[in-house]
C-alpha positions in Angstrom: -27.0 112.8 -6.6 -27.4 111.5 -3.1 -25.4 108.5 -2.1 -27.7 105.4 -1.8 -28.1 104.1 1.7 -27.3 100.5 2.1 -29.8 98.6 4.2 -27.4 95.7 4.6 -23.9 96.7 5.5 -22.5 93.4 4.0 -23.4 94.6 0.5 -20.7 97.2 0.8 -18.2 94.3 0.5 -17.8 94.6 -3.3 -17.4 91.0 -4.4 -19.2 88.2 -6.3 -19.9 85.1 -4.3 -21.8 82.9 -6.7 -22.0 82.6 -10.5 -24.9 80.5 -11.8 -25.1 79.4 -15.5 -28.4 78.0 -16.8 -27.6 75.0 -18.9 -29.7 72.8 -21.2 -28.4 69.5 -19.8 -26.7 69.1 -16.5 -25.3 65.6 -17.3 -23.7 67.0 -20.5 -22.2 69.9 -18.5 -20.9 67.4 -16.0 -19.3 65.4 -18.8 -17.6 68.6 -20.1 -16.5 70.2 -16.8 -16.0 67.3 -14.4 -15.1 64.4 -16.7 -13.5 66.4 -19.5 -11.8 69.3 -17.7 -11.2 67.4 -14.5 -13.2 69.8 -12.2 -14.3 68.3 -8.9 -17.9 69.2 -7.9 -18.6 69.6 -4.2 -22.4 69.2 -4.8 -24.4 67.7 -7.6 -27.8 66.2 -8.3 -29.8 65.9 -11.5 -30.5 69.6 -11.6 -27.4 71.3 -10.2 -23.6 71.0 -10.2 -21.5 73.2 -8.0 -17.8 73.7 -7.7 -15.7 76.3 -5.8 -13.6 78.4 -8.3 -12.0 80.7 -5.8 -11.6 81.3 -2.1 -15.0 82.9 -1.9 -16.5 82.1 -5.3 -18.8 79.2 -6.3 -19.7 78.3 -9.9 -23.1 76.6 -10.2 -24.4 74.9 -13.4 -28.1 74.7 -13.1 -30.7 73.2 -15.4 -32.8 75.8 -17.1 -35.9 74.4 -15.3 -34.3 74.8 -11.9 -32.9 78.2 -12.9 -36.4 79.4 -14.1 -38.1 78.1 -10.9 -35.5 79.9 -8.7 -35.6 83.3 -10.5 -39.2 83.3 -11.5 -38.9 83.7 -15.3 -37.1 81.9 -18.2 -33.7 83.1 -19.2 -33.4 85.0 -22.5 -32.3 83.1 -25.6 -29.0 83.6 -27.3 -25.5 83.7 -26.1 -25.1 85.7 -22.9 -23.0 88.8 -23.4 -20.4 87.8 -20.9 -17.1 86.0 -20.8 -15.7 83.9 -17.9 -11.9 83.9 -17.6 -9.2 81.7 -16.2 -5.7 83.0 -15.8 -2.7 80.8 -16.3 0.9 81.5 -15.2 2.5 80.8 -18.6 1.6 80.9 -22.3 2.3 77.1 -22.5 -0.4 76.6 -19.8 -2.9 78.7 -21.9 -2.2 76.5 -25.0 -2.5 73.3 -22.9 -5.9 74.3 -21.5 -7.2 75.3 -25.0 -5.9 71.9 -26.4 -7.7 70.1 -23.6 -10.9 72.0 -24.3 -10.7 71.2 -28.0 -10.0 67.5 -27.3 -13.4 67.2 -25.5 -15.3 68.9 -28.3 -15.2 72.6 -27.3 -15.2 75.2 -30.0 -11.9 77.1 -29.6 -10.2 80.2 -30.9 -6.4 80.2 -30.8 -4.4 82.1 -28.3 -2.9 85.4 -29.5 -0.7 88.1 -28.1 -3.1 90.9 -27.1 -2.7 94.7 -27.2 -2.9 94.8 -23.4 0.3 92.7 -23.2 -1.2 89.3 -22.4 -1.8 86.1 -24.3 -5.3 84.6 -24.5 -7.6 82.4 -26.5 -11.2 81.2 -26.0 -13.3 78.1 -25.8 -17.1 77.7 -25.6 -18.8 75.1 -23.3 -21.6 72.9 -24.6 -24.2 75.7 -23.8 -22.2 78.5 -25.6 -20.7 80.1 -22.5 -17.3 81.5 -23.5 -14.2 81.1 -21.4 -11.1 83.2 -21.9 -7.9 81.4 -21.1 -5.2 84.0 -20.5 -1.7 84.7 -19.3 -1.8 88.4 -18.1 1.5 90.1 -17.9 0.2 93.5 -16.7 -0.8 94.8 -13.4 -4.4 93.4 -13.5 -3.1 90.0 -14.4 -0.6 90.0 -11.6 -3.5 90.8 -9.2 -5.8 88.1 -10.6 -3.3 85.2 -10.7 -3.5 82.6 -7.9 
C-alpha cells in the first residue's frame, strides 16, 4: 500500500489540539466543571465553555445546537464510546478526586488496583462522559504525568 501524501505538513505532528464535547446544557456543565470541580474557563458564553487541559490541548464544552451548527449534523445518541482520563500522582489523589466528583452529584465507580499496575476509578459528568481518574505506575503512566 502506498504511503499517503500529506498536503499539509503540520498534520504529520501527531497530536490532538482540541477536544469538544457536545453537552445538553452548558450552564449545567459549567456548574459541574467550573463551580464543582474548580476548573477555570478561559472563554465562555451561553453556548461554549473552554479550558486548557494541557500545554497544547483545549477542552471545549459546546451546546448540542452549537456543535450541530459547526459540524453540519446532529451527534448520535447514546454514550460516546470514549473515556477521558486524568492522571494523579498518588492513590490518595485518585480517591480525593472521585470523592469530589461524588460530592457534586457525579455517578462514580470506586478506584481499584488494575492488571496493568495502576489504580483507577471512574466518574461520569452530567452528560454521561466518563472520566478515568488514575495513578499509573508503569511506563505509560510515567510519560503521561505532569
